[in-house]
C-alpha positions in Angstrom: 128.2 126.1 80.9 132.0 126.4 80.7 133.3 129.6 82.4 136.9 130.7 82.1 138.7 133.8 83.3 139.3 134.8 79.7 135.6 135.1 79.0 133.2 138.1 79.4 131.5 139.3 82.5 128.7 136.9 83.1 125.1 136.8 84.6 123.6 133.3 85.0 119.9 132.8 85.5 119.3 129.7 87.6 119.4 128.0 91.0 122.8 129.1 92.4 124.0 125.8 93.9 124.2 123.7 90.8 125.6 126.7 88.9 128.5 127.4 91.3 129.3 123.7 91.7 130.3 123.8 88.0 132.7 126.8 88.4 136.4 126.0 88.7 138.0 126.0 92.2 140.0 129.0 93.4 138.8 131.3 90.6 137.7 134.4 92.6 139.6 136.8 94.8 136.4 138.2 96.2 133.0 136.7 97.0 130.2 138.9 98.3 126.9 137.2 99.4 123.7 138.8 100.5 121.4 135.8 101.0 117.7 136.0 101.6 116.4 136.6 105.1 113.6 138.2 107.1 110.7 137.1 105.0 108.3 137.1 108.0 107.1 133.6 107.3 107.1 131.3 110.4 108.8 128.0 109.8 109.9 125.1 112.0 113.7 124.6 112.1 116.2 122.6 114.0 119.1 124.8 115.0 122.5 123.4 113.8 126.0 124.4 114.7 129.2 122.6 113.9 132.4 122.2 115.8 135.8 120.9 114.5 136.7 117.5 116.0 139.4 115.2 114.8 137.2 112.2 115.8 134.0 113.7 114.4 131.8 111.9 111.9 131.3 114.7 109.4 133.9 115.6 106.8 134.4 119.4 106.3 136.8 121.9 104.8 140.4 120.9 104.1 139.8 117.4 105.2 138.9 118.3 108.8 136.3 116.3 110.6 133.4 117.9 112.5 130.7 116.9 114.9 127.2 118.0 114.0 125.3 119.4 117.0 121.5 119.6 116.6 119.6 121.8 119.0 116.0 121.8 120.0 113.3 122.3 117.5 112.4 126.0 117.4 110.4 128.4 115.3 111.9 131.3 113.4 111.1 133.7 110.7 112.3 132.8 107.3 111.3 131.1 104.1 113.4 127.9 104.7 112.4 125.1 107.0 116.1 124.9 107.8 117.9 128.0 106.8 121.3 126.6 107.4 120.5 123.4 105.5 120.0 125.8 102.6 122.9 128.1 103.2 125.7 125.9 104.4 126.4 123.9 101.2 126.6 127.3 99.4 129.2 128.5 101.9 131.2 125.3 101.3 131.2 126.1 97.6 132.2 129.7 98.4 135.3 128.4 100.2 136.2 126.1 97.3 135.8 129.0 94.8 138.0 131.5 96.7 141.5 131.9 95.6 144.2 131.4 98.2 144.4 135.1 98.7 140.6 135.5 98.5 138.0 137.0 100.9 134.3 136.2 101.6 131.9 138.9 102.7 128.6 137.5 104.1 125.9 140.1 104.6 123.1 139.2 107.1 121.0 140.9 109.8 120.5 140.2 113.5 118.3 137.2 112.9 121.0 134.9 111.6 124.4 136.7 112.0 125.2 134.9 115.3 124.5 131.5 113.8 126.6 132.4 110.8 129.6 133.3 112.9 129.6 129.9 114.6 129.2 128.0 111.3 131.9 130.0 109.5 134.3 129.6 112.4 133.9 125.9 112.0 134.0 125.8 108.2 136.7 128.3 107.5 138.6 128.1 110.8 138.6 130.8 113.5 142.0 132.0 112.4 140.4 132.9 109.1 137.9 135.4 110.6 138.9 138.9 109.6 136.2 141.3 110.7 132.6 141.8 111.7 131.5 144.9 109.9 128.5 146.8 111.2 126.6 148.8 108.6 124.6 151.4 110.5 121.8 153.4 108.9 118.9 155.5 110.0 115.8 155.1 107.9 112.5 153.3 108.0 110.1 152.2 110.7 110.5 153.2 114.4 110.0 150.5 117.0 108.3 151.6 120.2 108.6 148.4 122.3 112.4 147.9 121.8 115.5 149.6 120.4 114.9 150.1 116.7 117.1 147.7 114.6 119.1 150.0 112.3 122.1 147.9 111.3 123.2 144.9 109.3 126.2 142.7 109.9 128.8 141.7 107.3 131.0 138.8 108.4 134.4 138.8 106.6 136.5 135.6 106.3 139.6 134.9 104.3 140.8 131.7 102.7 144.3 132.0 104.0 145.2 134.3 106.9 148.8 134.5 105.7 148.2 135.5 102.1 144.8 137.3 101.8 144.6 140.5 99.8 143.6 143.7 101.5 144.4 147.2 100.3 142.9 149.8 102.7 144.7 152.6 100.9 142.5 152.0 97.9 139.3 152.6 99.9 137.5 156.0 99.6 138.1 158.1 102.7 135.3 159.5 104.8 135.0 162.8 106.8 136.1 162.9 110.4 133.2 163.0 112.8 135.1 165.6 114.9 137.4 167.4 112.4 138.4 170.0 114.9 140.3 167.3 116.8 142.8 166.7 114.0 145.0 168.9 111.9 143.5 170.8 108.9 145.5 168.6 106.6 144.1 165.4 108.1 140.6 166.9 108.1 140.9 167.7 104.4 142.2 164.2 103.6 139.5 162.4 105.6 140.0 159.1 107.4 139.9 155.4 106.4 136.6 153.6 107.4 136.7 151.4 110.5 134.5 148.3 111.0 131.5 150.5 111.6 130.1 151.9 108.4 127.7 154.8 108.6 125.9 154.8 105.2 122.4 155.6 104.2 120.2 152.9 102.6 119.2 153.2 98.9 116.8 156.2 98.8 113.3 155.3 97.7 113.3 158.4 95.5 117.0 158.5 94.6 118.6 157.9 91.2 120.3 154.7 92.4 117.0 153.0 93.1 116.2 150.1 90.8 112.9 149.0 92.4 114.4 145.8 93.7 113.3 145.2 97.3 116.6 144.1 98.8 118.9 146.4 96.8 122.0 147.4 98.7 123.8 150.8 98.3 126.6 151.0 95.8 128.7 152.8 98.5 128.8 149.6 100.6 129.9 147.4 97.8 132.4 150.0 96.6 134.3 149.6 99.9 134.2 145.9 99.7 135.5 145.7 96.2 138.1 148.4 96.6 139.6 146.8 99.7 139.6 143.1 98.8 140.2 143.0 95.1 142.5 144.7 92.5 141.7 145.9 89.0 141.3 142.9 86.7 140.3 140.5 89.5 137.1 138.3 89.3 134.3 139.0 91.8 131.5 136.5 92.4 128.0 137.1 93.8 125.6 134.2 93.6 122.7 136.0 95.3 123.0 138.9 92.9 119.6 140.5 93.2 119.6 143.9 91.5 123.2 143.4 90.4 124.9 146.1 92.6 128.0 143.9 93.0 128.5 143.7 89.2 127.7 147.4 88.6 130.3 148.4 91.2 132.9 145.8 90.0 132.6 147.1 86.4 132.9 150.7 87.5 136.2 149.9 89.4 137.7 147.8 86.6 137.0 144.3 88.0 135.4 141.4 86.3 132.3 139.7 87.6 130.1 136.6 87.7 126.6 137.0 89.0 123.9 134.3 89.6 120.2 134.7 90.5 117.1 132.7 89.9 114.6 135.6 90.1 113.4 136.7 86.6 112.8 140.2 88.0 116.5 140.4 89.1 117.7 139.3 85.7 115.5 142.0 84.0 117.0 144.7 86.2 120.5 143.5 85.6 120.0 143.6 81.9 119.2 147.3 82.2 121.8 148.1 84.7 125.0 146.3 83.7 127.4 147.1 80.8 126.2 146.0 77.4 129.2 143.6 77.0 127.8 141.4 79.8 126.8 137.9 78.7 123.5 136.6 80.0 122.9 132.9 80.0 
């Protein structure tokens, strides 16, 4: 498959790693990833973190060397015997595919977010860390033996800390939580979001619901796309799921490439995305 920026919006059905390995470098200003996690299946894993070391034996981003540090064998809940053996090569490709002014948003929950921060600091460089966004919501089961988990984490890394694109004025404003503490003019205008995003999940009975189990709200992706891309830019999501990234990108005048190997996801995207989208 030969993709070019002059082509149509694209959805690719297949294993994402060999697909993205064929895409040209530095083609996307924005990459959003919501990889699988929390399947509840117990697997054995060996925890891996990486640290930059000029004398290290492992070659990494930008020609830097790294030491690979393997921890003790533990058990954790996920589909993959080694989650990071699965995810890390895909993050390497994400770095390659980002334009010099590009941004990566990696969406995880509490099970893997702390591992991801360490790995991304090593792979991208700590100076390329932009934000840890907390998406807080209030819906679903209520734990009685611990504080209920009601947030996801979105880690934001840029390709180049000197040139990355960010337009906070393009982001939809939100109401002040205490409007009486600001002027009426400010209250009417609303405020820009911070790194804590209060936003409901996709309602099980709402019009936005597609039936896809891991669907994320369009409002979350809208903020991501508005802030870190401009109209006409290409956006990539290679864990596309229900296609929310593509739907939001199209509504905001951006172009998109989506990848997923789940036939159910492809079927939903055929119904959801603009008819001009090319499916391969």
